[in-house]
C-alpha positions as CSV (number, residue, x, y, z in Angstrom):
1,X,27.3,-77.3,21.8
2,X,30.9,-76.3,21.1
3,X,32.9,-79.4,20.2
4,X,36.1,-80.8,21.6
5,X,37.9,-77.5,20.7
6,X,37.3,-74.4,22.8
7,X,36.6,-72.3,19.7
8,X,38.1,-69.4,21.6
9,X,38.5,-66.3,19.4
10,X,42.1,-65.0,19.6
11,X,42.5,-61.4,20.7
12,X,43.3,-59.6,17.4
13,X,43.7,-56.0,16.5
14,X,41.1,-54.5,14.2
15,X,43.1,-52.9,11.4
16,X,41.8,-50.4,8.9
17,X,43.1,-51.2,5.4
18,X,43.0,-49.5,2.0
19,X,41.3,-52.3,0.0
20,X,38.6,-54.9,1.0
21,X,40.1,-58.1,2.4
22,X,38.6,-60.4,-0.3
23,X,40.1,-61.8,-3.5
24,X,38.2,-61.8,-6.7
25,X,39.0,-63.1,-10.2
26,X,37.6,-60.5,-12.6
27,X,37.6,-63.1,-15.4
28,X,35.1,-65.1,-13.5
29,X,33.2,-62.5,-11.5
30,X,29.8,-61.7,-12.8
31,X,27.0,-59.6,-11.5
32,X,24.6,-62.0,-9.7
33,X,21.1,-62.4,-11.1
34,X,18.5,-62.3,-8.3
35,X,16.6,-65.1,-10.1
36,X,19.4,-67.4,-8.9
37,X,18.8,-66.7,-5.2
38,X,17.6,-69.9,-3.6
39,X,14.3,-68.2,-2.6
40,X,13.5,-67.2,-6.2
41,X,14.4,-70.6,-7.4
42,X,11.8,-72.2,-5.1
43,X,9.1,-70.7,-7.4
44,X,11.1,-70.5,-10.6
45,X,13.5,-73.4,-11.0
46,X,11.6,-76.6,-11.8
47,X,14.8,-78.5,-12.3
48,X,15.7,-78.2,-8.6
49,X,14.6,-80.5,-5.8
50,X,13.4,-77.6,-3.7
51,X,11.0,-76.3,-6.5
52,X,7.6,-75.4,-4.9
53,X,8.7,-76.6,-1.5
54,X,7.8,-74.3,1.3
55,X,9.6,-74.6,4.6
56,X,6.3,-74.5,6.5
57,X,5.1,-77.6,4.8
58,X,5.7,-79.8,7.8
59,X,4.8,-77.3,10.5
60,X,1.6,-78.8,11.7
61,X,3.1,-82.3,12.0
62,X,6.1,-80.8,13.8
63,X,3.9,-79.1,16.3
64,X,2.0,-82.3,17.0
65,X,5.3,-84.1,17.8
66,X,5.6,-81.9,20.9
67,X,9.3,-81.3,20.6
68,X,10.8,-78.5,22.7
69,X,11.2,-75.3,20.7
70,X,8.6,-76.3,18.1
71,X,5.3,-75.7,19.9
72,X,2.4,-73.6,18.8
73,X,3.7,-70.8,21.1
74,X,7.2,-70.9,19.6
75,X,5.8,-70.7,16.0
76,X,3.4,-68.0,17.0
77,X,6.3,-65.9,18.1
78,X,8.4,-66.7,14.9
79,X,5.6,-65.7,12.6
80,X,4.8,-62.5,14.6
81,X,8.4,-61.4,14.3
82,X,8.1,-60.7,10.6
83,X,5.0,-58.5,10.8
84,X,6.7,-55.1,10.3
85,X,9.0,-56.5,7.5
86,X,6.1,-58.0,5.7
87,X,3.4,-55.4,6.2
88,X,5.2,-52.1,6.3
89,X,5.1,-50.6,2.8
90,X,7.7,-47.9,3.5
91,X,10.5,-50.3,4.6
92,X,12.0,-51.1,1.2
93,X,10.8,-48.3,-1.1
94,X,12.9,-46.5,-3.7
95,X,10.6,-43.4,-3.3
96,X,8.9,-41.4,-0.6
97,X,5.8,-43.1,0.7
98,X,2.7,-41.1,1.3
99,X,2.0,-41.0,5.0
100,X,-1.1,-42.9,6.3
101,X,-2.2,-39.8,8.1
102,X,-2.0,-36.7,5.9
103,X,-0.6,-33.6,7.6
104,X,-2.7,-30.5,7.7
105,X,-1.8,-27.7,5.2
106,X,-0.3,-25.5,7.9
107,X,2.5,-27.9,8.7
108,X,3.0,-29.6,5.3
109,X,6.6,-28.7,4.4
110,X,8.0,-30.8,1.5
111,X,11.7,-31.0,2.4
112,X,12.5,-32.9,-0.8
113,X,12.1,-29.8,-3.0
114,X,15.5,-28.3,-2.1
115,X,18.9,-29.8,-1.5
116,X,20.9,-29.2,1.6
117,X,24.3,-28.1,0.4
118,X,26.9,-30.6,1.6
119,X,30.3,-29.0,1.8
120,X,31.8,-31.6,4.1
121,X,31.0,-35.3,3.1
122,X,32.9,-36.5,6.2
123,X,30.7,-34.5,8.5
124,X,27.6,-35.7,6.6
125,X,28.7,-39.3,7.2
126,X,28.8,-38.5,10.9
127,X,25.2,-37.2,10.7
128,X,24.1,-40.3,8.8
129,X,25.7,-42.7,11.2
130,X,24.1,-41.0,14.2
131,X,20.7,-41.0,12.5
132,X,21.1,-44.7,11.7
133,X,21.9,-45.5,15.3
134,X,19.0,-43.4,16.5
135,X,16.6,-45.5,14.3
136,X,18.1,-48.7,15.7
137,X,21.1,-49.8,13.7
138,X,23.7,-51.6,15.7
139,X,26.5,-50.9,13.3
140,X,26.7,-48.5,10.3
141,X,29.4,-47.9,7.7
142,X,29.6,-46.1,4.3
143,X,31.3,-47.2,1.1
144,X,31.3,-46.3,-2.6
145,X,28.9,-48.5,-4.5
146,X,30.8,-51.2,-6.3
147,X,28.5,-52.1,-9.1
148,X,29.9,-55.6,-9.2
149,X,27.6,-56.2,-6.2
150,X,24.4,-54.9,-7.8
151,X,22.1,-57.6,-9.1
152,X,22.4,-58.1,-12.8
153,X,18.7,-57.7,-13.3
154,X,18.4,-54.4,-11.4
155,X,19.0,-51.0,-12.9
156,X,20.5,-48.6,-10.4
157,X,21.1,-45.1,-11.9
158,X,24.7,-44.0,-12.0
159,X,24.1,-41.0,-9.7
160,X,23.7,-43.4,-6.8
161,X,27.4,-43.5,-5.9
162,X,27.3,-44.3,-2.2
163,X,26.0,-47.1,0.0
164,X,25.0,-46.7,3.7
165,X,25.3,-50.3,5.1
166,X,23.7,-51.1,8.4
167,X,23.8,-54.1,10.7
168,X,21.1,-55.1,13.2
169,X,22.1,-57.3,16.1
170,X,19.8,-60.3,16.6
171,X,18.7,-61.5,20.0
172,X,21.4,-63.7,21.5
173,X,19.1,-65.9,23.5
174,X,16.9,-66.5,20.5
175,X,19.8,-67.5,18.2
176,X,21.1,-69.8,20.9
177,X,18.0,-72.0,20.6
178,X,18.7,-72.8,16.9
179,X,17.4,-74.7,15.0
180,X,14.3,-74.3,17.1
181,X,11.6,-71.7,16.3
182,X,12.7,-69.0,18.8
183,X,15.9,-68.6,16.7
184,X,13.6,-67.9,13.7
185,X,11.9,-65.3,15.8
186,X,15.2,-63.6,16.4
187,X,15.8,-63.5,12.7
188,X,12.4,-62.2,11.9
189,X,12.7,-59.4,14.5
190,X,16.0,-58.5,12.8
191,X,14.2,-58.1,9.5
192,X,11.4,-56.1,11.0
193,X,13.8,-53.8,12.6
194,X,15.5,-53.4,9.2
195,X,12.3,-52.2,7.7
196,X,11.9,-49.4,10.3
197,X,15.6,-48.4,10.2
198,X,15.6,-48.2,6.4
199,X,12.4,-46.1,6.3
200,X,13.8,-43.7,8.9
201,X,17.2,-43.3,7.4
202,X,15.8,-43.2,3.9
203,X,13.4,-40.4,4.8
204,X,16.2,-38.5,6.5
205,X,18.2,-38.6,3.3
206,X,15.1,-37.5,1.3
207,X,14.5,-34.6,3.7
208,X,17.9,-33.3,2.8
209,X,16.9,-33.2,-0.8
210,X,18.6,-36.4,-2.0
211,X,17.4,-39.8,-3.2
212,X,17.5,-43.1,-1.3
213,X,17.0,-46.7,-2.5
214,X,16.2,-48.7,0.6
215,X,17.3,-52.3,0.3
216,X,17.1,-55.5,2.4
217,X,18.4,-58.6,0.7
218,X,17.2,-57.1,-2.6
219,X,18.9,-54.9,-5.3
220,X,22.5,-55.7,-4.4
221,X,24.6,-58.2,-2.4
222,X,24.7,-57.0,1.2
223,X,27.7,-58.9,2.5
224,X,30.4,-57.6,0.1
225,X,29.0,-54.1,0.6
226,X,29.2,-54.6,4.4
227,X,32.9,-55.6,3.9
228,X,33.5,-52.6,1.7
229,X,31.9,-50.4,4.4
230,X,34.2,-51.7,7.1
231,X,31.7,-53.7,9.1
232,X,33.6,-56.9,9.1
233,X,35.0,-59.8,7.1
234,X,33.6,-62.9,5.3
235,X,33.5,-66.1,7.3
236,X,33.5,-69.8,6.4
237,X,29.7,-69.9,6.9
238,X,29.2,-67.4,4.1
239,X,28.2,-64.6,6.4
240,X,29.6,-61.3,7.5
241,X,31.6,-61.7,10.7
242,X,31.6,-58.4,12.7
243,X,34.1,-57.7,15.5
244,X,31.2,-56.7,17.8
245,X,28.6,-59.5,17.3
246,X,30.3,-62.1,15.0
247,X,27.7,-63.2,12.4
248,X,24.7,-62.5,14.7
249,X,23.5,-59.6,12.6
250,X,21.1,-58.8,9.7
251,X,22.2,-56.4,7.0
252,X,20.5,-53.7,5.1
253,X,21.6,-50.8,3.0
254,X,20.6,-47.5,1.4
255,X,22.0,-46.5,-2.0
256,X,22.1,-42.8,-2.4
257,X,23.4,-39.7,-4.2
258,X,24.0,-37.9,-0.9
259,X,27.7,-36.9,-0.8
260,X,29.4,-39.0,1.9
261,X,32.9,-39.9,3.0
262,X,33.5,-43.7,2.7
263,X,34.9,-45.8,5.6
264,X,37.9,-48.1,5.2
265,X,37.5,-51.8,5.2
266,X,38.8,-53.7,8.2
267,X,40.8,-56.9,8.8
268,X,41.0,-58.8,12.1
269,X,42.1,-62.3,11.2
270,X,38.7,-64.0,10.3
271,X,40.0,-65.9,7.3
272,X,43.0,-67.4,9.2
273,X,40.7,-68.3,12.2
274,X,38.1,-69.9,9.9
275,X,40.7,-72.1,8.3
276,X,41.3,-73.9,11.6
277,X,38.0,-73.5,13.4
278,X,35.4,-75.3,11.2
279,X,32.8,-75.4,14.0
280,X,30.0,-74.0,11.8
281,X,30.7,-76.8,9.2
282,X,30.8,-79.5,11.9
283,X,27.5,-78.5,13.4
284,X,25.6,-77.7,10.1
285,X,22.6,-80.1,10.0
286,X,22.5,-79.8,6.3
287,X,26.2,-80.5,5.6
288,X,26.1,-77.3,3.6
289,X,29.3,-75.6,4.8
290,X,32.7,-76.6,3.4
291,X,35.2,-78.5,5.6
292,X,38.1,-77.6,3.2
293,X,41.2,-76.1,4.9
294,X,41.5,-73.5,2.2
295,X,38.9,-71.3,0.4
296,X,38.7,-71.7,-3.4
297,X,37.0,-70.3,-6.5
298,X,34.9,-73.5,-7.0
299,X,31.1,-73.0,-6.7
300,X,28.9,-75.8,-5.3
301,X,25.5,-74.8,-6.6
302,X,23.6,-72.5,-8.9
303,X,22.8,-70.1,-6.2
304,X,26.5,-69.3,-5.7
305,X,28.0,-66.3,-7.4
306,X,31.4,-67.2,-9.0
307,X,34.5,-65.2,-9.0
308,X,35.4,-64.7,-5.3
309,X,37.9,-66.7,-3.3
310,X,35.9,-68.1,-0.4
311,X,34.3,-71.2,1.1
312,X,31.2,-71.6,-1.0
313,X,28.0,-72.7,0.9
314,X,25.6,-75.1,-0.6
315,X,22.5,-73.1,0.1
316,X,20.3,-75.6,-1.7
317,X,21.0,-78.1,1.1
318,X,20.5,-75.4,3.6
319,X,17.0,-74.6,2.3
320,X,16.0,-78.3,2.0
321,X,16.9,-78.7,5.7
322,X,14.7,-75.8,6.5
323,X,11.8,-77.7,4.8
324,X,12.5,-80.7,7.0
325,X,12.9,-78.6,10.1
326,X,9.7,-76.7,9.4
327,X,11.5,-73.4,10.2
328,X,14.7,-71.7,9.2
329,X,18.0,-72.4,10.9
330,X,20.8,-70.2,12.5
331,X,23.1,-72.9,13.9
332,X,26.1,-71.7,11.9
333,X,25.6,-68.4,13.6
334,X,25.1,-69.6,17.1
335,X,28.2,-71.9,17.2
336,X,30.5,-69.3,15.7
337,X,33.1,-68.4,18.4
338,X,32.9,-64.8,17.3
339,X,29.2,-64.9,18.3
340,X,29.8,-66.8,21.5
341,X,32.5,-64.3,22.5
342,X,29.9,-61.5,22.3
343,X,26.8,-63.4,23.3
344,X,28.3,-65.3,26.2
345,X,26.5,-68.5,25.3
346,X,26.3,-71.0,22.4
347,X,23.2,-73.0,23.2
348,X,20.1,-72.8,25.4
349,X,16.8,-74.6,25.4
350,X,13.5,-73.1,24.4
351,X,12.4,-73.3,28.0
352,X,15.4,-71.3,29.0
353,X,14.6,-68.8,26.3
354,X,11.1,-68.2,27.5
355,X,12.1,-67.9,31.1
356,X,15.1,-65.6,30.4
357,X,14.6,-61.9,31.3
358,X,11.3,-62.6,33.0
359,X,10.8,-61.0,36.4
């Protein structure tokens, strides 16, 4: 799947830096309104070609065609992968959720009534990171909440000064089948894991007497917060590139008033590598990723947030391809050399996926 270039990632040192490695034009930068996300526009923007189009609209026809990776079994897995994300009420709550099973009176301690005195924010950050990893986070970092990244239509009280940003690794074999349905399953499992991780870490924060706003893709932009928290850099494909997994992660975050020591951003040469690589753009079925040599401030569709120097992705084209494909796509993730370096593979068939790790 990798083209005529090797796409080999150069060995680069991960450097901690004082300021995030992105460039913004404050005269153009605006807080993004969540109504402009491509998914909200499906239901709310009648001027767009994708209005009222669901990317499962061709699923039955696709299954009947008998193509590898698009069978009833493949789609059954993809839809099952989202169950915790979609059904677990406690995953993305701003408040404590009443447990399904009520504790008996003799063990019912309400930890939220008193605050644990934090005299060392650095030490508390260590506790938070260990807890996040226990609950399943692959990576975790802390940053001050930059309110430029909070959605314009969301009101987050000023006392929420910190963000705990977590990355969840997605299954390498699943992503390697993209754009087939097992890749969508890897994505869905990532989101379902997010729901559990957020609920656990959020409850840990509340049990210390502080507040937690648990967020997936909602409330604030995850990628710039991930950059601020030192998890990685922005890639040509519009995704966070991590040193450990490349872009093969899902991001979630908790906004909190718990005193924490922020991490420093990191830099390891992603922008310079992306200038020359272009594999994600070459392999994008939708033609949604820029082939330009240099990033710019020029947006390409309404669902872009202006003001940052980057390669803007035409997510309208991306979504319309999903509708044609009958399932979402992760090809820009799978072909990324930063992913291949960690996953050890760029492409496998659905048959290979189903037969991998089977005794």
